[in-house]
C-alpha positions, 0 to 999 in steps of 0.5 A, spaced: 518 509 484 519 507 478 517 509 471 514 502 466 517 503 459 509 502 457 506 507 461 501 502 464 500 499 471 496 494 473 491 495 478 489 492 484 483 489 488 479 491 494 481 497 497 488 497 492 484 499 486 477 500 482 474 494 481 474 487 484 474 484 477 481 487 476 484 483 481 482 477 479 485 478 472 492 480 475 492 476 482 490 469 478 496 464 478 492 460 473 487 464 470 485 458 465 482 455 472 475 458 474 476 454 481 482 458 482 479 464 482 473 462 486 478 459 492 482 465 491 476 470 492 472 467 497 478 468 501 478 475 500 471 476 501 472 472 508 477 477 510 474 483 507 479 489 511 478 486 518 485 485 519 485 477 519 487 475 513 486 468 510 493 465 509 490 458 509 486 460 504 491 463 500 496 457 501 490 453 499 489 457 492 496 458 491 497 450 491 492 449 487 494 454 482 501 451 482 499 444 481 494 446 475 498 451 472 504 445 471 499 442 466 499 444 459 494 449 458 497 455 458 504 456 456 505 464 460 509 463 465 508 467 472 512 470 477 509 472 484 508 471 491 506 474 498 509 480 501 509 480 509 512 484 515 517 480 517 516 482 524 509 480 525 508 475 518 502 480 516 501 481 509 502 488 507 497 491 502 499 496 497 506 495 496 509 497 489 512 491 486 516 492 480 520 487 476 527 491 474 531 488 468 539 489 468 538 496 467 534 498 472 528 499 469 521 497 470 519 492 466 512 491 470 510 494 476 504 494 481 500 494 487 499 488 492 492 487 493 489 486 501 492 480 503 499 482 500 499 477 493 502 480 487 503 476 480 507 478 473 506 474 466 513 471 466 517 476 462 522 475 456 529 471 457 534 475 462 536 477 468 531 481 473 530 482 480 523 484 484 523 491 488 519 493 493 517 499 495 512 503 500 512 511 500 517 515 505 521 508 506 527 505 503 526 500 497 528 494 498 531 489 493 531 481 492 536 477 489 537 478 481 535 471 477 535 469 470 527 469 468 524 466 461 517 465 459 516 459 462 518 460 469 513 459 474 514 461 481 510 464 487 514 466 493 513 469 500 517 475 501 518 477 509 520 485 509 523 489 513 522 497 511 525 502 513 523 510 513 528 514 509 530 519 515 534 524 510 529 529 509 533 531 502 531 524 500 524 524 503 521 531 499 514 534 502 508 530 499 506 538 497 512 538 492 509 533 488 505 537 483 498 535 480 501 533 474 506 528 477 505 521 474 507 518 481 506 521 487 504 519 495 498 520 498 496 526 502 491 530 507 487 534 505 486 539 511 482 545 510 475 547 513 471 542 515 477 537 515 481 539 521 481 535 528 476 538 533 479 538 539 474 536 546 473 541 550 477 538 555 483 539 551 482 546 549 481 548 557 487 543 559 492 550 559 496 546 553 495 550 547 501 545 542 499 539 541 501 534 536 501 525 534 504 521 529 499 516 526 499 510 521 493 510 516 492 506 509 489 510 504 484 507 498 485 508 491 478 513 492 481 518 498 478 514 504 482 511 510 481 504 511 478 504 519 482 498 521 488 501 518 488 507 523 494 507 528 497 513 533 503 512 534 504 516 539 502 523 541 503 529 546 497 527 550 492 520 550 486 525 549 489 528 543 491 521 540 484 519 541 482 525 537 486 525 531 484 517 531 477 518 530 478 525 525 483 520 521 478 515 520 473 520 516 478 525 514 479 526 507 485 524 502 488 525 496 490 519 494 496 515 491 498 516 484 502 511 480 503 511 472 497 517 473 492 512 476 489 513 483 492 507 487 492 506 495 498 507 499 500 508 506 502 514 510 506 511 516 510 515 521 507 522 519 506 528 524 500 531 525 500 538 530 494 542 532 496 549 536 491 553 539 491 561 538 487 564 545 487 570 541 481 568 537 480 560 539 483 558 532 485 552 530 491 550 525 493 543 523 500 541 520 500 534 515 
């Protein structure tokens, strides 16, 4: 991830941050217009985290914002938009978005909210580009462009993130110390926080189970239940166990500039072994 020159990070709303008010402060394109804020928040309340996010509401609020900010109510421009999955067209919340200068330094960065939206104040005159990042995936860069304090634009960014396959460039989550300013989320596996196998699995004769999963972890370390997905497993019954486990599992939330933020865990492997001599279960993140 990229460090900010001023050491600050804007929070995000919903499961992307701690306070709804923080979301309203940075995600509203026309902050001087309370009507735009109300439309934006109404769309967010209707969607919550059910997986059916209100594209129509966001298009309406964005259109209203663009019309109103054109009036001389505020001299501050903005750079914003929505981050979507290029294949499914679904919003990608909790994407880290950075505004980079020509030296590659992040002059501002934040995490997208529930509907994939983000917004920065327009920067001083210069050449900039947007960068989009998810932990364990290749960073994606938009084209460079000239910006200045009066710039006003909001765009849709349909992205196709590709996982980093080179293990040398994808360090283990355990390698991030607690003092690191930026760190990915990670499971807190231990007593009371491991998958509990069913008697059918224990008596199946199989002693080694594994699965791969995706989960969105909010800024408090809780899984967003609707995001949990087991993408593969050695036994369908084990996949069901892992799905149930993840929905109530404990995680250490991701950090951005030392602040807890929401983040995805994608393509993560978990493995459970039964040691017959002591009937003990071990889980590996």
